[in-house]
C-alpha positions as CSV (number, residue, x, y, z in Angstrom):
1,M,61.1,22.9,-16.8
2,T,63.3,20.3,-15.0
3,P,64.1,20.0,-11.3
4,T,67.5,20.8,-9.9
5,V,67.1,17.8,-7.6
6,A,64.9,14.8,-8.3
7,I,64.8,11.7,-6.1
8,R,62.3,8.9,-6.4
9,E,62.2,5.5,-4.7
10,D,61.6,2.9,-7.4
11,S,59.2,1.0,-5.1
12,F,56.7,4.0,-5.0
13,D,53.4,3.2,-6.6
14,V,52.1,6.3,-8.5
15,S,48.6,4.8,-8.5
16,M,48.3,4.9,-4.7
17,T,48.6,8.6,-4.0
18,D,45.4,8.6,-1.9
19,S,47.5,6.7,0.8
20,Y,50.2,9.3,0.9
21,Q,50.9,12.8,2.2
22,L,51.9,15.5,-0.3
23,C,54.0,18.3,1.1
24,L,54.6,21.4,-1.0
25,E,56.9,24.4,-0.3
26,M,56.3,27.5,-2.4
27,G,58.2,30.7,-2.8
28,N,58.3,33.4,-5.4
29,D,61.3,32.0,-7.1
30,R,61.2,28.3,-6.1
31,F,59.0,25.2,-5.6
32,R,59.8,21.9,-4.0
33,F,57.8,19.0,-2.8
34,C,58.0,15.6,-1.2
35,V,55.8,12.6,-0.8
36,V,55.5,10.7,2.5
37,E,53.8,7.6,3.8
38,P,52.0,9.1,6.8
39,G,51.9,6.1,9.2
40,V,55.7,5.3,9.2
41,R,56.6,8.9,7.9
42,Q,58.8,7.5,5.2
43,C,59.8,9.8,2.3
44,F,59.6,8.3,-1.2
45,W,59.9,11.3,-3.6
46,L,61.5,14.8,-3.6
47,E,61.9,17.4,-6.3
48,D,63.3,20.9,-6.2
49,Y,62.7,23.7,-8.8
50,I,64.2,27.2,-9.1
51,F,62.5,29.8,-11.3
52,P,64.2,32.5,-13.4
53,T,62.9,35.6,-11.5
54,L,64.3,38.0,-14.1
55,L,61.8,36.9,-16.6
56,T,58.7,38.1,-14.7
57,E,57.9,39.7,-11.4
58,N,55.7,36.8,-10.2
59,P,56.8,33.5,-11.9
60,L,55.3,31.1,-9.3
61,L,51.9,30.3,-10.8
62,P,53.0,30.2,-14.5
63,S,55.9,27.9,-13.4
64,L,53.6,25.7,-11.3
65,R,51.2,25.3,-14.2
66,T,54.1,24.2,-16.4
67,I,55.5,21.8,-13.9
68,Y,52.0,20.3,-13.1
69,Q,51.0,19.9,-16.8
70,N,52.8,16.7,-17.5
71,H,54.0,15.6,-14.0
72,P,53.4,11.9,-13.2
73,I,52.1,12.5,-9.6
74,L,51.4,16.1,-9.0
75,Q,48.4,16.0,-11.3
76,S,46.7,13.5,-9.0
77,S,43.8,15.1,-7.1
78,Y,43.6,12.5,-4.4
79,W,46.0,12.4,-1.5
80,K,45.5,11.3,2.1
81,T,46.7,14.8,3.3
82,I,48.1,17.9,1.6
83,H,50.4,20.3,3.4
84,V,51.5,23.6,1.8
85,S,54.2,25.9,3.3
86,V,54.6,29.5,2.0
87,N,58.2,30.7,1.8
88,S,58.1,34.5,2.1
89,P,59.4,37.3,4.3
90,S,55.8,38.3,5.2
91,F,55.2,36.7,8.6
92,T,55.1,37.5,12.3
93,L,54.5,35.6,15.5
94,V,51.8,36.6,18.0
95,P,51.4,35.2,21.5
96,S,48.1,33.2,21.6
97,S,46.9,35.2,24.6
98,L,47.0,38.3,22.3
99,F,45.9,36.8,19.1
100,R,42.6,37.6,17.4
101,K,41.8,36.1,14.1
102,E,40.1,39.2,12.8
103,Y,43.2,41.3,13.4
104,A,45.6,39.0,11.4
105,A,46.1,41.5,8.6
106,Q,46.8,44.3,11.1
107,Y,49.5,42.2,12.8
108,L,51.2,41.9,9.4
109,Q,50.8,45.5,8.7
110,L,52.7,46.4,11.9
111,M,55.5,44.1,10.9
112,R,55.7,45.2,7.2
113,G,55.0,48.9,7.7
114,N,52.3,48.8,5.0
115,P,48.8,47.2,4.7
116,L,48.2,44.0,2.7
117,S,47.3,44.6,-0.9
118,T,43.9,43.6,-2.4
119,S,45.6,40.6,-4.1
120,E,46.6,38.9,-0.8
121,H,45.1,37.8,2.5
122,A,46.3,36.8,6.0
123,L,46.3,33.3,7.5
124,A,47.5,32.0,10.8
125,H,48.7,28.7,12.2
126,A,48.6,27.9,16.0
127,H,51.7,26.5,17.7
128,K,49.9,25.1,20.7
129,K,52.9,23.7,22.4
130,D,54.7,27.0,22.4
131,D,51.5,29.1,22.8
132,F,51.7,31.4,19.8
133,H,50.3,31.9,16.3
134,A,52.3,32.3,13.2
135,V,50.6,34.9,11.0
136,F,51.5,35.2,7.3
137,S,50.2,36.5,4.0
138,I,49.5,34.5,0.8
139,D,48.4,35.6,-2.6
140,N,44.7,35.1,-3.4
141,A,45.6,33.7,-6.8
142,L,47.7,30.9,-5.2
143,T,45.0,29.8,-2.8
144,D,42.5,29.8,-5.7
145,W,44.8,27.7,-7.8
146,L,45.4,25.2,-4.9
147,S,41.6,24.9,-4.4
148,A,41.1,24.3,-8.1
149,T,44.0,21.8,-8.4
150,Y,43.0,19.8,-5.3
151,P,39.2,20.2,-5.1
152,L,37.3,18.7,-2.2
153,Q,40.5,18.1,-0.2
154,Q,41.5,19.7,3.0
155,I,44.7,21.6,2.6
156,T,46.9,22.7,5.6
157,L,48.5,26.0,4.9
158,V,51.4,27.3,7.0
159,H,54.4,29.5,6.7
160,Q,57.9,28.1,6.2
161,S,58.9,29.4,9.6
162,S,56.3,27.1,11.2
163,T,57.9,24.0,9.5
164,L,61.3,25.1,10.8
165,I,60.0,25.7,14.4
166,Q,58.2,22.3,14.4
167,A,61.3,20.4,13.1
168,T,63.8,22.1,15.4
169,S,61.6,21.5,18.4
170,L,62.1,17.8,17.8
171,T,65.8,17.9,16.9
172,D,66.7,20.3,19.8
173,S,65.3,17.8,22.3
174,V,68.3,15.4,21.6
175,L,71.0,18.0,22.0
176,N,73.0,18.3,25.2
177,S,73.3,22.1,25.0
178,D,71.0,24.3,27.0
179,Q,71.0,27.0,24.4
180,K,70.4,26.2,20.7
181,L,70.6,28.5,17.7
182,S,69.2,27.1,14.4
183,L,70.1,28.8,11.2
184,N,68.3,27.9,7.9
185,F,69.8,29.3,4.8
186,E,68.1,30.0,1.5
187,G,69.4,32.3,-1.3
188,E,70.3,35.5,0.4
189,S,68.3,35.0,3.6
190,V,68.6,33.2,6.9
191,T,65.9,32.2,9.3
192,V,67.1,32.3,13.0
193,I,65.5,30.2,15.7
194,F,66.6,30.3,19.3
195,R,65.7,28.0,22.2
196,K,66.9,28.1,25.8
197,G,66.3,25.1,28.1
198,G,64.1,23.6,25.4
199,Q,61.8,26.7,25.4
200,F,61.1,28.6,22.2
201,M,62.4,32.2,22.5
202,F,63.0,33.8,19.1
203,C,62.4,33.4,15.4
204,N,63.1,35.9,12.6
205,R,64.3,36.1,9.0
206,F,67.2,38.3,7.8
207,A,68.2,39.2,4.3
208,Y,71.9,39.7,3.7
209,K,74.2,40.5,0.7
210,N,77.5,39.0,1.9
211,A,79.1,37.0,4.7
212,T,80.0,40.2,6.6
213,D,76.3,41.2,6.8
214,L,75.4,37.7,7.8
215,V,77.9,37.6,10.7
216,Y,76.8,41.0,11.8
217,Y,73.1,40.0,12.0
218,I,73.8,36.7,13.8
219,L,76.1,38.4,16.4
220,Y,73.5,41.2,16.9
221,V,70.8,38.6,17.6
222,I,73.0,36.8,20.0
223,N,73.8,40.0,21.8
224,E,70.1,41.0,22.0
225,L,69.3,37.5,23.4
226,K,71.8,38.3,26.2
227,T,73.9,35.3,25.6
228,E,77.4,34.5,24.4
229,P,78.6,32.7,21.2
230,K,80.6,30.2,23.4
231,E,77.4,29.3,25.2
232,L,75.5,28.3,22.0
233,Q,75.1,25.1,20.1
234,V,74.7,26.4,16.5
235,V,73.1,24.1,14.0
236,L,73.0,24.9,10.2
237,Y,70.3,23.8,7.7
238,G,69.4,24.6,4.2
239,E,71.6,26.0,1.4
240,I,75.0,26.0,3.0
241,T,78.0,23.7,2.8
242,P,81.3,23.3,4.7
243,F,83.1,25.0,1.8
244,A,80.9,28.1,1.7
245,E,82.2,31.5,2.6
246,N,79.2,32.0,5.0
247,Y,80.3,28.9,6.9
248,A,83.9,29.9,7.2
249,S,82.9,33.4,8.4
250,L,80.5,32.0,11.0
251,E,83.0,29.4,12.2
252,R,85.4,32.2,13.2
253,F,82.9,33.5,15.8
254,L,80.8,30.5,16.8
255,P,82.9,27.8,18.4
256,H,80.2,25.1,18.6
257,I,78.8,24.9,15.1
258,S,77.6,21.9,13.2
259,F,75.3,20.8,10.4
260,G,71.9,19.5,11.1
261,S,70.4,16.2,10.3
262,T,67.0,14.8,9.2
263,P,64.4,14.8,12.0
264,T,64.4,11.3,13.6
265,E,60.6,11.2,13.1
266,L,61.1,11.1,9.3
267,Q,62.6,8.1,7.5
268,L,64.4,8.5,4.2
269,T,64.7,5.6,1.7
270,P,68.1,4.6,0.3
271,A,67.4,6.8,-2.7
272,F,68.2,9.8,-0.5
273,D,71.6,8.5,0.7
274,D,73.6,11.0,-1.4
275,L,71.6,14.0,-0.3
276,P,73.0,16.1,2.6
277,E,70.6,15.6,5.6
278,H,70.5,19.3,6.4
279,R,69.6,20.5,2.9
280,Y,65.8,20.2,2.8
281,F,65.1,20.5,6.5
282,S,62.2,23.0,6.1
283,L,60.5,20.7,3.6
284,Y,61.0,17.7,6.0
285,G,59.5,19.9,8.8
286,N,56.4,20.3,6.6
287,T,55.7,16.6,7.0
288,L,55.6,17.0,10.8
289,I,53.1,19.8,11.0
290,E,50.0,18.8,13.0
């Protein structure tokens, strides 16, 4: 199994992983990771894998085992810190004043319309600055595998939405616009984050089949937020390019639209120069989770 994208800085010493941060992003049909030097937050290594979902209903763990089997650094059990983000539609946000850890599964049940299965459990990550908890589900088999792969190491587990919220909170602070809409694209889904006056207001994920559906959902959200497209600074991240139909359709309705950049808190080595800065924004955000 080979990565669709593989970037490695030649100066990286594979024998020194205990001095670096490992950030993993895992979804049912994809896996990506990067390696960062924590002090200066400089990224040295990035790989991206996409799995053939038609072959099996749950290809993640078998694919991870294959990738890890002969990988030059992922097999290392010793890292300074390990962050794992779960890329799935099963998440919700709960105000901290209402959050109770013992009810995490019930929060997800209200969102999903069905209880968690016996093969999964609920976790939560506190966003102290914005005063809410991000609650999400994760497969038991995945947490067991992580514990076995990285024994005796503390692993920080979050949802992908948390990495996006963390990263956009930093990039939004340098924008002139009072109202910011961040859109992160992946496959046939988009995560929407809205801030007004620097205050976090909204986050949700929408699945869509075509550009018409996408535009409808985005305009619906804008209407529900009681704002106007012309008032918004819209910034795009993830799997979207200036030549995509999705971009052309959004540009018709959103006059202030642009592509995002790497968070200023993260440094990329020259090996990353040819990679679009907005492409792996959620993975970069994982390096900033506290």
